[in-house]
N, C-alpha and C positions, 0 to 999 in steps of 0.2 A: 696153398696159395699165401703169398706174403703181401698183405695189403699196405702198399707204400705209395700213396697218391702223389707225393712230391717227386717220386721217381718214375712216374708213368711214361713220360716221353722217351726215356732211355730204354725202359723195358719194351716199349712198342718197337723202337728202332732195332733192338736186338732180334725181335721176332721177324721183322720184315727182312733183315739181312739173312736170317736162317732160311726164310722162305725163298729168297732169291738164290741162295746156294743150292737149294733143293731142285729148282727148275733150271738153273744156269741160263744159257743164252736163249733157251726157248721162250722165257718170259723177259723181254727187253725192258730195261729201266724207263726208257722214254715212253713207254706204253702203260705205265703203271699209275694207278690211283690209290691213294692211302686214306682211309676214313678212320680217324681216331675216335675213341670212345671218351665220354666224360669219365674222370677218374673216380667219381663217387656217384652213388645213386643211379646206376645205369641198368639195373635189372628189374624188370616188371614182374618177373616170376621167380620165386624161390621156394625151396623145400627144406624143412628141418626134421630131423628125428626128435623124439621126445625122450628125455632121460630124467632121472630123479636125483635130486641132491641128497646129501647126508641127512638133511632136516626133514626130508620127505616131500619136498615141493617139486613140481614139474619145472623142467628147464629145457630150453632149446639146445640142440646138439648137432654137430656135423661129423660125418665119418672122415677120417684121415688114415689111409692105408689100413682100412678094416677096423679101426679103433674109433669108438664114439667118444667125441670130446665135447663137454658142455661149452657153451658160448654165453656171453653177456646178452641181455634182452635188447640187443641192437645189432644191426648188420649193415655197415655203411655202404656196401655195394648194392643193397636193395633200394628200391624207389623210396622217396621220402615218405610216401603214404604208408608203405609197409613198415618202415622204420618207426613211424609214429604209433602204428597199431600193435606192433610186436609186444611191448611191455604191458599195454592195456589188456591185450588178449590173454597173456600169460597170467596176469593177476586174476582175471575173471575165471579162467579155467581152474586155477588153484582154489577158487572159492565155490566150485561146483562139483561136488563128488560124481554126480551122473556123467559129467563130461570128462572128468579125469579118468574114470574107470576103464582101463585097457588102452588109453590113448597112446599111440605109437609114433604118429608123425603129424605135422601141420604143413599144409601147402598154402602159399599166398599167391594170388593172381590179381595184379593191379593193372590199371591202364593210365595213359596220359590224360584222359578226360575225367578222371576221378572215380572210376568204377572200381569195385573191389569184390573178390570172391575168396572165401576161406574154406578150405577143405580139411576136416578132422578125420584122421584115418586111425582105425582101431585094430588091435591084434586079436580081439575077442568080440563077441556079439555086443551090439549096442545095448546100453543099459535101458531098462524098460521105461525109465523117465527121461530118455535122452531127447526126444522131441520137445517135451515141455521145457526142459533146461536150455536146449539150443534156441528155442524161440525167445526165451528170456535174454540169452546172450546176445542174439541178433539185435534185439531192441535196445539193449543196454549200450551196445557199441555202435549202433546205427549201421550195421553191416548191410550192404545192398543184397548180398547172397551168401548162404552158408550151406555147406554139404557135409554129411556124415557118411563115411565109408567103413564097412566091415565086410568080411568074407560073405558073398552072396547078398549083400545089402547096400543100397545107396539111397539116402534120403536127401532130397533137394529142398531147401526152404526158399521159396520164390522161384528160383531159376538156377540153371547150371552152366551159365555163360556170363561173360563180361562184354561190355561194348568198348571198342577202341576206335580211335581216329588217327590216321597217319597223314602228315602234310608232306607233299612231294615238292621237289625243286621246280616243277612246272606250274606251281600254284594251285594244284588240285588238293582237296582234302577227301580222303577216302575213309569209308566207315565199315567196320567189321564187327562180327560177333565172334569171340574166341571161346571155344567149348572147354569146360572143365574136364581134365583127364585126357585131353588130346593135345597134340603139339601146337604150340604157338611160340612165336619168336620171344626169347627172354629179353632182348634189348630193343625197345621201340626205336630208339635213335638209329641204331644200326639197321633196323628193318627199313626205315625211311631212306637211308642212304642206299641200301641195296635195291629198293624199288626204283628209286630215281636213276640209279646207274643202269639198270636193266632197261628202263623206259628209254633212256637216251641211246642205248645200243640198238633197241628194236626200232626206234624212230629213224635212226641212221640207215638201218637195213631197208626200211620202207622208202626212205628218200632216195636211196641208190637204185631201188627197184623202179622207182618213178623215172629217174634219169634214164635208165636203161630202156624202159618202155617208150619214153619220148624220142630217144635217139634211134630206136629201131623203127619208128613209124615212118612209112614211106608216103609222102604227100607232095603236092605241087608247091613250088616255092612262092607262087603268087596267090595261093588259096588263103582264105581268111576264115577264122573260127570266131563266131560270136556266141556268147553265153549270157544268158539272163542272170543277173545278180541283184537281188532285191528290185529296186526301181530303175537301175542302170544296166548297161551292157558292157561286157569286157570284150575287147577285140584284139587279137594278136595274130601275127603270121603263123600259119600252120607249120612252117618250117623253122619256127622259132626254137630257142634253146630249151633244154629241160627245165631251166628256171622259169622261163615264160610259161611253160605247160603247167608247172606247179601253181603259178599265179592264177591261171584259169580255174584250176580245181579249188583253190581257196575261195574264189569268188562264187563257186558253186556250193560252198559249204562242205566240200569233201576233203578228207585228209588224203595224203598220198597213198597211205596203206589201203584205204577203201578203193581208190581208183585203180590201183595196180593189183589188188587181190592178194595181199600178204596173208598167208596162212601159217599159223604157228601151232606146233605140237608141244604140249607141256606134259612131262612125266613127273610124278610125285607131287601133284599140285596142292596137297594138303587142304586147308580150308579156303583155297582160292586167293591166298595172299597175293601172289604175283599175278594171277589170272586177271583179277579186278583192275590192277594197274595197267597191265600191258594191253588189254582188250582195245583200248582206244586207238592203238597204233596198228591194229590188225583188222583184216577183213573178217577173219574167223579164227577162233582159238578152240582147239580140242584139248581138254585137260583131263589127265588120267590119275586116278587115285583109288587104292584098294580098300581104304578105311571108310566104311559106310557112313559113320558119324561125321567124318571130315567131308565126305561128299555132299551130305545134307547141309553142313555149315558152308561149304563153297557155293552151293546153289543159292543159299539165302544171302550170302555176301554179294553174289552177282546181282540179284534182285535189288538188294539194298542200295547199290550204286548205279542202278539203271543199265546194267550190261546186258545186251541182247544178242551179241555176236559170239558168245562163248557156250560150249557144251561141256558138261562134266560127265565122264564115264567111270562108273564104279567097277574096276577090273584091275587085277594085278598087272603091273608094268610088263613083267616078263611074258604073260599070256598075250597081252595086247601086241607086244613087239614081234612075237612069232607070227601072229596073224598078219600084221602089217608088212612084214618082211616077205611073206608069201605073195601078198597082193602087189607089192612093189616089183617083185621079180616077174610076175605076169605082165604088169604094166610096162616094164622096161623092154620085154620082148616084143611088145607091140609099139614101141616107140613113144609111149605116153610120158608126160612130164612128171617130175617128182610131186608127191601128194602135198608136201609142206615146204615152205620157203625157209623155215628155221625150226629148230628144236631147242627147248629149254629143259634142263634137268637139274633137280635138286635132290640128289639121292641121300640115303643115310650114310653113316660113317664108313661103312664097308665099300661104298662107291658103287659103280655099275657092274652088273653081271655080264657075261660074254654075249647073251642074246640081246640085251639092251644096247650094249656097245656096237654090236653089228648093225643095229638100226640107226643109232645116232651118227655114226660115221658116214652114212649115206647122204647126209644133209650138207648143204653148202654152208649154212650158218649154224653154229652150235654155241649155246649159252649154257655154261656149266657153273652152278654154285656149289661149292664144296665145303663141308665142315671138317674135312680131313684132307689136307693137301697131299699127304703120302698116298692116299687112295687115288686122288686125282692124278698124281704123277704115274701111278701104276696103270691107271686106265689109259692115259695117253700113250704109254709105251706098248701096252698089250694090243691096243687097237691100231697102232701105228698112226694115230692122229697127229703125232709130232712130226710125221713125214708128209701126210696128205693134207694138212691144214696149217695155217699160220695164225699167230696171235694178233688180233686187231687191237684188243684192249684187255687189260687185266686189273683186278682191284683187290685190295686187302680190307677186310671188314673186322675190326677188332671187337668181337662180341664178348670175349673173355679176357678182360684186362687182368694183369698180374698172374696169368697162367701161361703155359707154353702153347695153349690152343689158339688157333687163328683160323678164321674163315676167309676164303677167297673166291673170286669169281673171274671167269675168263670167257672172252668172246673169240671164238675160232672161226676162220673162213677157209673154205677149201682153196687150195692152190690151183692156178690155172683155170 
């Protein structure tokens, strides 16, 4: 990675052009959103190996093509809080033999609201005086949380999570706990952009579902509908437009999603990052995750934000998809409707397996967040989604400035 903040805009444009070339006409220019990163201090989570200088002092290091290279006690892509803590922590570690002994890596996890967790990872058993020395370090640096890890050992001083808050474009502030050792988004700003983009897409799906339901209603042209709304009443013609129907629902305090029964299936939900934000626009959300620690974190985050219409299931996505495919086959033979109005997937870098793809392609609306555009392209071709669905919107999220990596999202809708 070449850190050249003055050249950020050009670097991003080159990546966007490369992505456009990868997908070609499948991803139209006029349906694209690009979310740029700040050129500095954009990572809330960073990891360093520990190396030793010729003088015998500890130093931070990064691997480059298998070679460990020492770096200065600063890292301008990291959050300001991490950058400020890095030299102080290194000095304190060098002054504490019990903490230096066997130290192999240091992980920093910070948040936008000022929380911080440091994990010290050791290649050998923790020193017998480690806890005493770690408590002194935690007090000296005013660390909210400190964790020590060695093979078969994990010591958490106070807690093993940080508290984060994300501000969305719709005005909401969402609160999360992010667990040490489990995945969390490294760029808070990009996470906020992703959440807002997904919310806008799901809200649009809900709104269209509302319009379809209103248009399908068969009523008398001279009938009237009266709805109590606080101390007044709203009255519109029952043959009114979908927009008028939406007005009634707003007066009732209902969102279009609740009225029409939007059901969302989310695969690879992690700690409920997307679930918490999207539940507002859905009648129900079923969120699937195989990591039990992340499932527990997701349930806590749902409670923390007052979400009551989402369920988290701890099961491998592949197993769940097999079972649901069998159920959908039986339902289809009986003429029953689809179980979910939309599906959201945020898979690992390898993309979706064949079983999961088979389930995903059955849905009218598909939201796909990809950290590997090449895997996304392969998935679209393998499942023929590029033939059965069209792109409504797509977006670029620059989580990794100054690298060739780029994250993207796409909203697909079934043709016809």
